[in-house]
N, CA, C and O atoms as a DFTB+ gen file, in Angstrom:
808 C
 N C O
     1  1     190.471     104.560      60.948
     2  2     191.012     104.927      62.242
     3  2     189.697     105.609      62.774
     4  3     189.132     106.312      61.936
     5  1     189.120     105.534      63.985
     6  2     188.072     105.994      64.441
     7  2     187.943     107.379      64.915
     8  3     188.687     107.718      65.835
     9  1     187.171     108.172      64.464
    10  2     187.228     109.768      64.792
    11  2     186.572     109.871      66.175
    12  3     185.670     109.113      66.533
    13  1     187.092     110.875      66.946
    14  2     186.374     111.052      68.184
    15  2     184.985     112.204      68.038
    16  3     184.937     113.152      67.254
    17  1     184.119     111.870      68.850
    18  2     183.071     112.939      68.568
    19  2     183.184     114.273      69.018
    20  3     183.799     114.532      70.052
    21  1     182.691     115.059      68.392
    22  2     182.993     116.624      68.836
    23  2     182.011     116.882      70.013
    24  3     180.802     116.660      69.942
    25  1     182.670     117.386      71.129
    26  2     181.964     118.005      72.262
    27  2     180.976     119.185      71.968
    28  3     181.113     119.924      70.993
    29  1     180.095     119.289      72.776
    30  2     179.328     120.742      72.499
    31  2     180.068     121.534      73.086
    32  3     180.720     121.320      74.109
    33  1     179.984     122.767      72.287
    34  2     180.762     124.111      72.878
    35  2     179.929     124.751      73.919
    36  3     178.741     125.047      73.784
    37  1     180.850     124.984      75.240
    38  2     180.272     125.687      76.380
    39  2     180.067     127.283      76.228
    40  3     180.780     128.007      75.533
    41  1     179.122     127.639      76.894
    42  2     178.987     129.016      76.797
    43  2     180.025     129.977      77.473
    44  3     180.038     130.046      78.702
    45  1     181.005     130.814      76.626
    46  2     182.156     131.673      77.132
    47  2     182.013     132.375      78.523
    48  3     182.828     132.395      79.445
    49  1     180.808     132.930      78.447
    50  2     180.352     133.710      79.706
    51  2     180.195     132.949      80.930
    52  3     180.646     133.289      82.023
    53  1     179.378     131.660      80.629
    54  2     179.318     130.769      81.938
    55  2     180.305     130.286      82.348
    56  3     180.398     129.980      83.536
    57  1     181.133     130.124      81.618
    58  2     182.641     129.409      82.048
    59  2     183.586     130.453      82.655
    60  3     184.315     130.252      83.626
    61  1     183.487     131.517      82.005
    62  2     184.238     132.660      83.071
    63  2     183.656     133.183      84.243
    64  3     184.354     133.757      85.079
    65  1     182.372     133.029      84.388
    66  2     181.765     133.194      85.733
    67  2     182.059     132.245      86.754
    68  3     182.390     132.585      87.890
    69  1     181.937     130.979      86.349
    70  2     182.480     129.951      87.090
    71  2     184.045     129.928      87.606
    72  3     184.358     129.922      88.796
    73  1     184.782     129.919      86.730
    74  2     186.077     130.238      86.884
    75  2     186.572     131.556      87.962
    76  3     187.639     131.484      88.570
    77  1     185.819     132.517      88.071
    78  2     186.146     133.786      88.992
    79  2     185.269     133.581      90.241
    80  3     185.238     134.493      91.068
    81  1     184.386     132.198      90.496
    82  2     183.539     132.391      91.557
    83  2     184.420     131.947      92.834
    84  3     185.138     130.951      92.756
    85  1     184.356     132.590      93.815
    86  2     184.902     132.262      95.157
    87  2     183.975     131.885      96.233
    88  3     182.797     132.225      96.124
    89  1     184.416     131.146      97.377
    90  2     183.449     130.683      98.417
    91  2     182.706     131.713      99.031
    92  3     181.584     131.535      99.504
    93  1     183.475     133.079      99.034
    94  2     182.673     134.241     100.012
    95  2     181.716     134.739      98.900
    96  3     180.990     135.624      99.352
    97  1     181.521     134.521      97.856
    98  2     180.426     134.949      97.068
    99  2     179.341     134.130      97.062
   100  3     178.265     134.599      96.691
   101  1     179.434     132.801      97.460
   102  2     178.004     131.958      97.619
   103  2     177.148     132.386      98.724
   104  3     177.726     132.992      99.626
   105  1     176.108     132.229      98.822
   106  2     175.131     132.490      99.623
   107  2     174.880     131.211     100.696
   108  3     174.748     130.066     100.263
   109  1     174.834     131.483     101.984
   110  2     174.432     130.478     102.935
   111  2     173.305     129.957     102.815
   112  3     172.400     130.788     102.740
   113  1     172.880     128.497     102.750
   114  2     171.833     128.047     102.647
   115  2     171.565     127.050     103.822
   116  3     172.372     126.158     104.086
   117  1     170.341     127.242     104.555
   118  2     169.945     126.420     105.642
   119  2     169.070     125.085     105.335
   120  3     167.917     125.079     104.903
   121  1     169.797     124.057     105.622
   122  2     168.961     122.735     105.083
   123  2     167.913     122.559     106.328
   124  3     168.020     122.674     107.549
   125  1     166.880     122.235     105.457
   126  2     165.436     121.976     106.411
   127  2     165.156     120.275     106.434
   128  3     164.589     119.667     105.525
   129  1     165.563     119.808     107.392
   130  2     165.208     118.231     107.320
   131  2     163.814     118.182     107.882
   132  3     163.530     118.694     108.964
   133  1     162.884     117.499     107.055
   134  2     161.567     117.110     107.593
   135  2     161.281     115.607     107.805
   136  3     161.365     114.772     106.904
   137  1     160.945     115.351     109.052
   138  2     160.440     114.091     109.364
   139  2     159.021     113.977     109.984
   140  3     158.816     113.972     111.198
   141  1     158.137     113.895     109.102
   142  2     156.715     114.047     109.681
   143  2     156.386     112.793     110.779
   144  3     156.817     111.664     110.546
   145  1     155.838     112.992     111.612
   146  2     155.685     111.863     112.566
   147  2     154.189     111.352     112.147
   148  3     153.299     112.110     111.762
   149  1     154.068     109.965     112.284
   150  2     152.910     109.041     111.689
   151  2     151.773     109.758     112.482
   152  3     152.061     110.714     113.202
   153  1     150.499     109.322     112.368
   154  2     149.375     109.931     113.051
   155  2     148.842     108.524     114.021
   156  3     149.220     107.372     113.809
   157  1     147.894     108.944     115.099
   158  2     147.495     108.129     115.918
   159  2     147.003     106.640     115.197
   160  3     147.160     105.487     115.598
   161  1     146.464     107.076     114.192
   162  2     145.505     105.955     113.380
   163  2     146.591     104.939     112.861
   164  3     146.447     103.718     112.926
   165  1     147.719     105.588     112.328
   166  2     148.624     105.019     111.748
   167  2     149.528     103.885     112.595
   168  3     149.950     102.790     112.224
   169  1     149.652     104.557     113.836
   170  2     150.368     103.908     115.059
   171  2     149.598     102.782     115.397
   172  3     150.087     101.656     115.485
   173  1     148.317     103.061     115.603
   174  2     147.211     101.705     116.289
   175  2     147.211     100.902     115.289
   176  3     147.153      99.706     115.575
   177  1     147.271     101.256     113.936
   178  2     147.335     100.021     112.986
   179  2     148.781      99.550     112.762
   180  3     148.976      98.366     112.487
   181  1     149.522     100.174     112.837
   182  2     151.204      99.492     112.882
   183  2     151.116      98.444     114.096
   184  3     151.372      97.244     113.998
   185  1     150.653      99.206     115.414
   186  2     150.822      98.208     116.724
   187  2     149.905      96.985     116.308
   188  3     150.376      95.863     116.490
   189  1     148.832      97.086     115.849
   190  2     147.896      95.818     115.819
   191  2     148.462      94.831     114.821
   192  3     148.275      93.646     115.097
   193  1     149.227      95.158     113.531
   194  2     149.676      94.310     112.740
   195  2     150.943      93.743     113.466
   196  3     151.327      92.580     113.338
   197  1     151.643      94.840     114.363
   198  2     152.909      93.931     114.920
   199  2     152.390      92.874     116.050
   200  3     153.051      91.902     116.412
   201  1     151.368      93.148     116.443
   202  2     150.784      92.208     117.644
   203  2     150.369      90.789     116.828
   204  3     150.546      89.690     117.351
   205  1     149.826      90.944     115.554
   206  2     149.193      89.906     114.920
   207  2     150.339      89.113     114.382
   208  3     150.318      87.883     114.350
   209  1     151.427      89.900     113.922
   210  2     152.508      89.125     113.309
   211  2     153.420      88.334     114.711
   212  3     153.954      87.231     114.595
   213  1     153.437      88.955     115.669
   214  2     154.092      88.426     116.754
   215  2     153.331      87.218     117.238
   216  3     153.962      86.283     117.730
   217  1     151.942      87.170     117.129
   218  2     151.170      86.090     117.787
   219  2     151.370      84.740     116.677
   220  3     151.532      83.560     116.989
   221  1     151.307      85.277     115.433
   222  2     151.516      84.045     114.448
   223  2     152.985      83.493     114.599
   224  3     153.262      82.295     114.543
   225  1     153.945      84.567     114.808
   226  2     155.163      83.865     114.898
   227  2     155.680      83.094     116.184
   228  3     156.609      82.287     116.216
   229  1     154.913      83.497     117.195
   230  2     155.016      82.791     118.351
   231  2     153.943      81.600     118.793
   232  3     153.914      81.163     119.943
   233  1     153.070      81.134     117.739
   234  2     152.048      80.460     117.914
   235  2     152.769      79.049     118.373
   236  3     153.980      79.061     118.153
   237  1     152.322      77.974     118.898
   238  2     152.888      76.907     119.383
   239  2     152.020      75.884     118.375
   240  3     150.804      75.757     118.519
   241  1     152.513      75.414     117.696
   242  2     151.696      74.132     116.757
   243  2     151.443      72.989     117.681
   244  3     150.515      72.243     117.371
   245  1     152.114      72.731     118.760
   246  2     151.899      71.588     119.543
   247  2     150.573      71.419     120.285
   248  3     150.157      70.418     120.868
   249  1     149.865      72.900     120.102
   250  2     148.619      72.985     120.786
   251  2     147.270      72.345     119.853
   252  3     146.092      72.157     120.156
   253  1     147.929      72.149     118.779
   254  2     146.820      71.827     117.834
   255  2     146.327      70.664     117.912
   256  3     147.210      69.890     118.282
   257  1     145.146      70.038     117.714
   258  2     144.714      68.694     117.784
   259  2     144.598      68.074     116.634
   260  3     143.985      68.532     115.671
   261  1     145.255      66.854     116.670
   262  2     145.280      66.093     115.356
   263  2     143.735      65.766     114.783
   264  3     142.821      65.365     115.504
   265  1     143.629      66.014     113.353
   266  2     142.403      65.710     112.848
   267  2     142.633      65.013     111.646
   268  3     143.559      65.233     110.867
   269  1     141.571      63.988     111.504
   270  2     141.572      63.050     110.198
   271  2     140.756      63.822     109.064
   272  3     139.688      64.247     109.505
   273  1     140.948      64.075     107.898
   274  2     140.422      64.376     107.056
   275  2     139.655      63.174     106.527
   276  3     140.165      62.063     106.383
   277  1     138.223      63.520     106.211
   278  2     137.404      62.403     105.636
   279  2     136.817      62.774     104.478
   280  3     135.974      63.670     104.511
   281  1     137.152      62.167     103.294
   282  2     136.578      62.580     101.882
   283  2     135.101      61.936     101.560
   284  3     135.026      60.739     101.281
   285  1     134.319      62.487     101.590
   286  2     132.973      61.867     101.422
   287  2     132.503      61.967     100.006
   288  3     132.220      63.072      99.542
   289  1     132.407      60.917      99.318
   290  2     131.772      60.949      97.864
   291  2     130.300      60.210      98.119
   292  3     130.453      59.006      98.324
   293  1     129.198      60.555      98.148
   294  2     128.084      59.993      98.286
   295  2     127.616      59.543      97.041
   296  3     127.492      60.404      96.170
   297  1     127.305      58.281      96.744
   298  2     126.951      57.749      95.484
   299  2     125.365      57.914      95.552
   300  3     124.761      57.710      96.605
   301  1     124.741      58.285      94.405
   302  2     123.412      58.229      94.150
   303  2     122.489      57.147      94.391
   304  3     122.909      56.009      94.184
   305  1     121.324      57.300      94.787
   306  2     120.426      56.072      95.003
   307  2     120.207      55.482      93.613
   308  3     120.561      56.105      92.612
   309  1     119.610      54.251      93.545
   310  2     119.084      53.451      92.634
   311  2     118.168      54.311      91.592
   312  3     118.323      54.507      90.387
   313  1     117.156      54.752      92.497
   314  2     116.303      55.714      91.660
   315  2     116.944      56.849      90.692
   316  3     116.549      57.124      89.559
   317  1     117.902      57.378      91.317
   318  2     118.388      58.548      90.767
   319  2     119.052      58.158      89.645
   320  3     118.989      58.793      88.593
   321  1     119.782      57.003      89.815
   322  2     120.905      56.382      88.756
   323  2     119.776      56.103      87.572
   324  3     120.062      56.579      86.473
   325  1     118.630      55.444      87.673
   326  2     117.657      55.153      86.723
   327  2     116.995      56.383      86.084
   328  3     116.800      56.427      84.870
   329  1     116.644      57.404      86.932
   330  2     116.236      58.662      86.367
   331  2     117.148      59.356      85.307
   332  3     116.677      59.940      84.331
   333  1     118.673      59.239      85.597
   334  2     119.480      59.946      84.756
   335  2     119.806      59.028      83.631
   336  3     120.275      59.550      82.619
   337  1     119.603      57.564      83.655
   338  2     119.600      56.934      82.500
   339  2     118.899      57.017      81.464
   340  3     119.271      56.885      80.298
   341  1     117.478      57.321      82.012
   342  2     116.392      57.587      81.120
   343  2     116.417      58.849      80.598
   344  3     116.034      58.933      79.431
   345  1     116.777      59.897      81.167
   346  2     117.070      61.173      80.764
   347  2     117.971      61.028      79.596
   348  3     117.578      61.382      78.485
   349  1     119.274      60.481      79.792
   350  2     120.212      60.529      78.857
   351  2     119.834      59.660      77.714
   352  3     120.401      59.955      76.662
   353  1     118.956      58.593      77.670
   354  2     118.594      57.960      76.676
   355  2     117.546      58.702      75.935
   356  3     117.416      58.512      74.726
   357  1     116.737      59.592      76.626
   358  2     115.906      60.323      75.903
   359  2     116.477      61.268      75.073
   360  3     116.099      61.447      73.915
   361  1     117.487      61.963      75.678
   362  2     118.290      63.224      74.890
   363  2     119.003      62.447      73.707
   364  3     118.974      62.935      72.577
   365  1     119.603      61.319      73.936
   366  2     120.358      60.532      72.887
   367  2     119.152      60.092      71.685
   368  3     119.361      60.164      70.474
   369  1     118.011      59.681      72.241
   370  2     116.869      59.292      70.893
   371  2     116.740      60.629      70.210
   372  3     116.754      60.756      68.985
   373  1     116.620      61.564      71.021
   374  2     116.078      62.906      70.241
   375  2     117.295      63.473      69.232
   376  3     117.044      63.883      68.099
   377  1     118.855      63.435      69.886
   378  2     119.818      63.809      68.942
   379  2     119.935      62.826      67.692
   380  3     120.210      63.201      66.552
   381  1     119.692      61.542      68.069
   382  2     120.001      60.410      66.944
   383  2     118.979      60.314      65.982
   384  3     119.131      59.605      64.987
   385  1     117.725      61.103      66.230
   386  2     116.558      60.706      65.456
   387  2     116.566      61.123      64.006
   388  3     116.688      62.301      63.672
   389  1     116.408      59.933      62.990
   390  2     116.309      60.160      61.722
   391  2     114.992      60.701      61.259
   392  3     113.868      60.203      61.206
   393  1     115.535      62.010      60.904
   394  2     114.198      62.715      60.356
   395  2     113.618      62.085      58.820
   396  3     112.552      62.479      58.345
   397  1     114.357      61.208      58.238
   398  2     113.978      60.788      56.909
   399  2     112.710      59.658      57.249
   400  3     111.867      59.304      56.425
   401  1     112.785      59.275      58.418
   402  2     111.567      58.264      58.829
   403  2     110.258      58.979      59.053
   404  3     109.287      58.332      59.444
   405  1     110.165      60.402      58.807
   406  2     109.041      60.987      58.909
   407  2     108.305      60.973      57.781
   408  3     108.941      61.037      56.729
   409  1     106.866      60.891      57.712
   410  2     106.139      61.009      56.687
   411  2     105.516      62.171      56.363
   412  3     105.049      62.876      57.258
   413  1     105.424      62.534      55.005
   414  2     105.167      63.875      54.899
   415  2     103.693      63.857      55.015
   416  3     103.159      62.831      54.595
   417  1     102.867      64.845      55.530
   418  2     101.505      65.049      56.044
   419  2     101.150      66.441      55.632
   420  3     101.704      67.440      56.092
   421  1     100.089      66.453      54.638
   422  2      99.411      67.783      54.193
   423  2      98.409      68.317      55.303
   424  3      97.450      67.620      55.634
   425  1      98.632      69.515      55.855
   426  2      97.528      70.039      56.712
   427  2      96.198      70.354      55.800
   428  3      96.173      71.054      54.788
   429  1      95.064      69.640      56.433
   430  2      93.712      70.307      55.877
   431  2      92.982      70.853      56.869
   432  3      92.882      70.300      57.964
   433  1      92.262      72.267      56.511
   434  2      91.541      72.986      57.145
   435  2      90.338      72.750      57.106
   436  3      89.726      72.989      56.066
   437  1      89.657      72.199      58.268
   438  2      88.154      71.876      57.977
   439  2      87.416      73.111      58.629
   440  3      87.885      73.804      59.532
   441  1      86.208      73.272      58.035
   442  2      85.227      74.319      58.435
   443  2      83.694      73.955      58.564
   444  3      82.802      74.435      57.864
   445  1      83.559      73.162      59.429
   446  2      82.579      72.327      59.666
   447  2      80.958      73.451      59.623
   448  3      80.816      74.367      60.433
   449  1      80.131      73.194      58.774
   450  2      79.161      74.214      58.624
   451  2      78.046      73.596      59.791
   452  3      78.199      72.456      60.229
   453  1      77.046      74.372      60.188
   454  2      76.194      73.763      61.179
   455  2      74.986      73.187      60.394
   456  3      74.726      73.634      59.276
   457  1      74.256      72.220      60.950
   458  2      73.369      71.326      60.117
   459  2      71.865      72.368      60.384
   460  3      71.722      73.312      61.162
   461  1      71.031      71.848      59.555
   462  2      69.593      72.517      59.410
   463  2      69.064      72.973      60.618
   464  3      68.649      74.120      60.784
   465  1      69.075      71.765      61.781
   466  2      68.336      72.019      62.868
   467  2      69.171      73.392      63.635
   468  3      68.605      74.399      64.062
   469  1      70.436      73.158      63.666
   470  2      71.092      74.358      64.456
   471  2      70.884      75.656      63.753
   472  3      70.792      76.662      64.456
   473  1      70.787      75.779      62.295
   474  2      70.265      77.211      61.561
   475  2      69.200      77.441      62.087
   476  3      69.106      78.502      62.704
   477  1      68.156      76.626      62.032
   478  2      66.818      76.954      62.622
   479  2      66.666      77.504      63.689
   480  3      65.997      78.531      63.804
   481  1      67.351      76.828      64.808
   482  2      67.285      77.550      66.083
   483  2      68.070      78.747      66.244
   484  3      67.764      79.552      67.125
   485  1      68.995      78.933      65.525
   486  2      69.677      80.195      65.576
   487  2      68.861      81.276      64.794
   488  3      68.901      82.425      65.234
   489  1      68.214      81.045      63.812
   490  2      67.326      81.843      63.281
   491  2      66.223      82.137      64.007
   492  3      65.983      83.343      63.949
   493  1      65.352      81.445      64.756
   494  2      64.475      81.755      65.640
   495  2      64.769      82.468      66.960
   496  3      63.975      83.118      67.641
   497  1      66.100      82.216      67.198
   498  2      66.716      82.882      68.409
   499  2      66.750      84.705      68.188
   500  3      66.494      85.626      68.964
   501  1      67.190      84.666      66.757
   502  2      67.590      86.057      66.435
   503  2      66.171      86.576      66.220
   504  3      65.940      87.705      66.654
   505  1      65.121      85.864      65.568
   506  2      63.727      86.765      65.377
   507  2      63.243      87.068      66.809
   508  3      62.487      88.038      66.873
   509  1      63.513      86.460      67.946
   510  2      62.863      86.508      69.129
   511  2      63.690      87.791      69.602
   512  3      63.091      88.589      70.322
   513  1      64.981      88.048      69.265
   514  2      65.646      89.196      69.864
   515  2      65.094      90.209      69.029
   516  3      64.753      91.257      69.576
   517  1      64.975      90.107      68.041
   518  2      64.673      91.367      67.159
   519  2      63.212      91.797      67.657
   520  3      62.977      92.950      68.016
   521  1      62.302      90.836      67.650
   522  2      60.744      91.320      68.117
   523  2      60.961      91.847      69.478
   524  3      60.273      92.818      69.793
   525  1      61.947      91.291      70.495
   526  2      61.889      92.057      71.468
   527  2      62.576      93.371      71.738
   528  3      62.326      94.133      72.672
   529  1      63.555      93.543      70.710
   530  2      64.127      94.570      70.533
   531  2      63.353      95.836      69.829
   532  3      63.516      96.997      70.206
   533  1      62.516      95.459      68.785
   534  2      61.544      96.214      68.007
   535  2      60.511      96.467      68.689
   536  3      59.756      97.221      68.076
   537  1      59.961      96.023      70.179
   538  2      58.604      95.989      70.467
   539  2      58.305      97.396      70.805
   540  3      59.100      98.060      71.469
   541  1      57.241      97.848      70.393
   542  2      56.740      99.075      70.984
   543  2      55.649      99.122      72.152
   544  3      54.653      98.402      72.231
   545  1      55.984      99.965      72.900
   546  2      55.352      99.919      74.254
   547  2      53.956     100.582      73.948
   548  3      53.077     100.376      74.785
   549  1      53.640     101.368      72.830
   550  2      52.556     102.223      72.373
   551  2      51.341     101.242      72.281
   552  3      50.209     101.523      72.674
   553  1      51.767      99.892      71.636
   554  2      50.865      99.013      71.163
   555  2      50.074      98.553      72.512
   556  3      48.944      98.108      72.313
   557  1      50.473      98.598      73.691
   558  2      49.970      97.847      74.962
   559  2      48.717      98.702      75.460
   560  3      48.751      99.928      75.357
   561  1      47.776      98.141      75.919
   562  2      46.434      98.523      76.216
   563  2      46.668      98.641      77.771
   564  3      47.282      97.837      78.472
   565  1      45.946     100.012      78.232
   566  2      46.054     100.216      79.595
   567  2      45.024      99.229      80.235
   568  3      43.943      98.899      79.749
   569  1      45.597      98.800      81.477
   570  2      44.734      97.956      82.471
   571  2      44.845      98.573      83.662
   572  3      45.808      99.310      83.878
   573  1      43.764      98.331      84.704
   574  2      43.847      98.749      85.671
   575  2      43.819      97.614      86.529
   576  3      42.986      96.771      86.198
   577  1      44.573      97.329      87.649
   578  2      44.709      96.094      88.630
   579  2      43.724      96.167      89.490
   580  3      43.382      97.144      90.156
   581  1      43.158      94.841      89.454
   582  2      41.969      94.549      90.333
   583  2      42.511      93.826      91.628
   584  3      43.253      92.846      91.549
   585  1      42.123      94.333      92.744
   586  2      42.678      93.895      94.062
   587  2      41.534      92.966      94.587
   588  3      40.435      93.489      94.776
   589  1      41.711      91.516      94.859
   590  2      40.769      90.844      95.210
   591  2      40.878      90.387      96.587
   592  3      41.980      89.901      96.841
   593  1      40.140      90.404      97.437
   594  2      39.888      90.160      98.780
   595  2      39.069      89.039      99.070
   596  3      37.890      89.272      99.336
   597  1      39.547      87.647      99.068
   598  2      38.482      86.527      99.244
   599  2      38.024      86.394     100.653
   600  3      38.869      86.169     101.520
   601  1      36.872      86.501     100.939
   602  2      36.279      86.508     102.412
   603  2      36.052      84.931     102.742
   604  3      35.658      84.086     101.939
   605  1      36.336      84.761     103.882
   606  2      36.019      83.008     104.416
   607  2      34.635      82.665     104.275
   608  3      33.732      83.495     104.375
   609  1      34.455      81.380     104.032
   610  2      33.021      81.062     104.116
   611  2      32.308      80.816     105.605
   612  3      32.843      81.313     106.596
   613  1      31.246      80.135     105.715
   614  2      30.670      80.343     107.108
   615  2      31.282      79.322     107.923
   616  3      31.483      79.535     109.119
   617  1      31.705      77.840     107.177
   618  2      32.104      76.790     108.071
   619  2      33.644      77.298     108.644
   620  3      34.065      76.956     109.749
   621  1      34.265      78.011     107.872
   622  2      35.489      78.569     108.336
   623  2      35.637      79.625     109.547
   624  3      36.550      79.707     110.369
   625  1      34.444      80.428     109.413
   626  2      34.103      81.215     110.343
   627  2      33.927      80.439     111.651
   628  3      34.736      80.649     112.554
   629  1      32.857      79.491     111.837
   630  2      32.477      78.818     112.937
   631  2      33.711      78.122     113.585
   632  3      33.869      78.048     114.804
   633  1      34.580      77.612     112.645
   634  2      35.554      76.710     113.163
   635  2      36.597      77.683     113.909
   636  3      37.065      77.348     114.997
   637  1      36.927      78.832     113.325
   638  2      37.606      79.877     113.883
   639  2      37.018      80.223     115.186
   640  3      37.697      80.220     116.213
   641  1      35.709      80.534     115.161
   642  2      35.269      81.139     116.286
   643  2      35.152      80.188     117.710
   644  3      35.193      80.576     118.877
   645  1      34.976      78.673     117.126
   646  2      34.994      77.900     118.190
   647  2      36.592      77.623     118.610
   648  3      36.751      77.168     119.743
   649  1      37.763      77.851     117.820
   650  2      39.096      77.657     118.220
   651  2      39.241      78.949     119.318
   652  3      39.875      78.866     120.370
   653  1      38.562      80.088     118.874
   654  2      39.046      81.421     119.572
   655  2      38.517      81.160     121.096
   656  3      39.214      81.402     122.081
   657  1      37.112      80.602     121.163
   658  2      36.308      80.490     122.659
   659  2      36.927      79.336     123.227
   660  3      36.740      79.207     124.437
   661  1      37.772      78.271     122.533
   662  2      38.371      77.159     123.504
   663  2      39.835      77.893     124.100
   664  3      40.317      77.619     125.199
   665  1      40.286      78.652     123.349
   666  2      41.561      79.409     123.892
   667  2      41.487      80.469     124.748
   668  3      42.475      80.823     125.391
   669  1      40.201      81.135     124.849
   670  2      39.739      81.991     125.821
   671  2      39.315      81.102     126.940
   672  3      39.400      81.682     128.023
   673  1      38.852      79.779     127.024
   674  2      38.272      79.340     128.084
   675  2      39.401      78.797     128.760
   676  3      39.289      78.685     129.980
   677  1      40.670      78.367     128.123
   678  2      41.804      77.824     128.845
   679  2      42.485      78.723     129.468
   680  3      42.986      78.463     130.562
   681  1      42.633      80.054     128.826
   682  2      43.384      81.268     129.271
   683  2      42.663      81.747     130.596
   684  3      43.421      81.970     131.541
   685  1      41.425      81.921     130.785
   686  2      40.498      82.529     131.624
   687  2      39.771      81.424     132.637
   688  3      38.758      81.600     133.314
   689  1      40.573      80.270     132.537
   690  2      40.014      79.047     133.420
   691  2      40.495      79.450     134.990
   692  3      41.649      79.652     135.367
   693  1      39.366      79.501     135.714
   694  2      39.455      79.873     137.098
   695  2      39.716      78.345     137.959
   696  3      38.886      77.437     137.923
   697  1      40.922      78.270     138.665
   698  2      41.163      77.116     139.221
   699  2      40.190      76.940     140.472
   700  3      39.730      75.820     140.696
   701  1      39.885      77.957     141.243
   702  2      38.934      77.954     142.518
   703  2      37.647      77.357     142.078
   704  3      36.880      77.000     142.973
   705  1      37.275      77.185     140.794
   706  2      36.086      76.538     140.658
   707  2      36.181      74.973     140.416
   708  3      35.338      74.212     139.941
   709  1      37.420      74.730     140.873
   710  2      37.497      73.005     140.800
   711  2      37.204      72.403     142.239
   712  3      37.997      72.823     143.081
   713  1      36.289      71.554     142.696
   714  2      36.017      70.789     143.652
   715  2      37.202      69.867     144.118
   716  3      37.943      69.311     143.307
   717  1      37.330      69.740     145.497
   718  2      38.666      69.088     146.061
   719  2      38.027      67.638     146.020
   720  3      36.836      67.429     146.254
   721  1      38.997      66.618     145.682
   722  2      38.808      65.161     145.701
   723  2      39.805      64.510     146.323
   724  3      40.994      64.830     146.339
   725  1      39.190      63.409     146.934
   726  2      40.239      62.629     147.817
   727  2      40.557      61.208     147.081
   728  3      39.646      60.382     147.025
   729  1      41.776      60.919     146.539
   730  2      41.941      59.809     146.128
   731  2      42.056      58.495     146.845
   732  3      42.988      58.309     147.627
   733  1      41.203      57.633     146.627
   734  2      41.188      56.319     147.422
   735  2      41.853      55.274     146.662
   736  3      41.558      55.128     145.475
   737  1      42.882      54.395     147.325
   738  2      43.384      53.382     146.563
   739  2      42.695      52.242     147.005
   740  3      42.597      52.090     148.223
   741  1      42.142      51.314     146.162
   742  2      41.411      50.301     146.351
   743  2      42.177      49.002     145.955
   744  3      42.617      49.003     144.806
   745  1      42.386      48.017     146.629
   746  2      43.156      46.734     146.494
   747  2      42.158      45.439     146.711
   748  3      42.245      44.712     147.700
   749  1      41.315      45.273     145.783
   750  2      40.219      44.227     146.241
   751  2      40.912      42.851     146.110
   752  3      41.793      42.505     145.322
   753  1      40.237      42.099     147.164
   754  2      40.692      40.775     147.432
   755  2      40.056      39.819     146.455
   756  3      38.994      40.123     145.912
   757  1      40.752      38.511     146.173
   758  2      39.744      37.554     145.222
   759  2      38.834      36.725     145.789
   760  3      39.158      36.122     146.812
   761  1      37.699      36.573     145.293
   762  2      36.626      35.919     145.801
   763  2      37.037      34.279     146.070
   764  3      38.041      33.739     145.604
   765  1      36.097      33.679     146.866
   766  2      36.265      32.183     146.920
   767  2      36.279      31.429     145.495
   768  3      36.973      30.462     145.182
   769  1      35.408      32.066     144.777
   770  2      35.407      31.353     143.552
   771  2      36.583      31.393     142.539
   772  3      36.974      30.489     141.801
   773  1      37.038      32.614     142.674
   774  2      38.478      33.068     141.938
   775  2      39.567      32.179     142.451
   776  3      40.286      31.566     141.662
   777  1      39.719      32.084     143.828
   778  2      40.721      31.013     144.223
   779  2      40.577      29.732     143.858
   780  3      41.545      29.053     143.514
   781  1      39.251      29.238     143.902
   782  2      38.801      28.000     143.567
   783  2      39.335      27.685     141.853
   784  3      40.005      26.728     141.463
   785  1      38.903      28.586     141.214
   786  2      39.238      28.657     139.567
   787  2      40.974      28.558     139.506
   788  3      41.582      27.800     138.751
   789  1      41.535      29.400     140.373
   790  2      43.081      29.505     140.063
   791  2      43.629      28.153     140.408
   792  3      44.416      27.577     139.657
   793  1      43.140      27.554     141.751
   794  2      43.750      26.342     142.393
   795  2      43.282      25.139     140.991
   796  3      44.087      24.234     140.771
   797  1      42.301      25.198     140.335
   798  2      41.983      24.285     139.486
   799  2      42.827      24.226     138.462
   800  3      43.315      23.193     138.003
   801  1      43.059      25.612     137.991
   802  2      44.080      25.535     136.612
   803  2      45.588      25.370     137.018
   804  3      46.533      25.400     136.229
   805  1      45.663      25.180     138.469
   806  2      47.099      24.803     138.562
   807  2      47.089      23.116     138.582
   808  3      48.148      22.493     138.655
């Protein structure tokens, strides 16, 4: 047989206070009903959403123009296809390459020495540089520079003098010293002998 679970025992004082309570002993409480109004931003947003929903619901689908969907699938040109095939073949050749076909090679490091001519040239260059760097200025002798002013000979002086006289004569020429001349145009007639010779030649 199932046993009933024991109820928790109540506080005797609390039970006695509840049994003695009367409506007159209760305090009057005023119920405060709060109904906050929405802000202007909330009203404007709700109005916009309402207009949008009305526009969507009242939209006339008959105004839409029929359109045909064209699916374009452009094929690559022959050059692109050839390039892609070559790229695939190259990758496939690299992936399928058999390393066993490779021959073992030993790396040889060569250090070529210069020949005798190159060594001699370099040695001479080093000696020249050492001589220049180790040169002592005190071993130089003091010299006085001599300035030479070569005078022209007599023929040069005479030619220069004549050229200067000619220039002075042209520059200082007086046109008034020229005599006035009259140009006469002569048209000589042929003689009788010249005419006879010309006729005989014809």
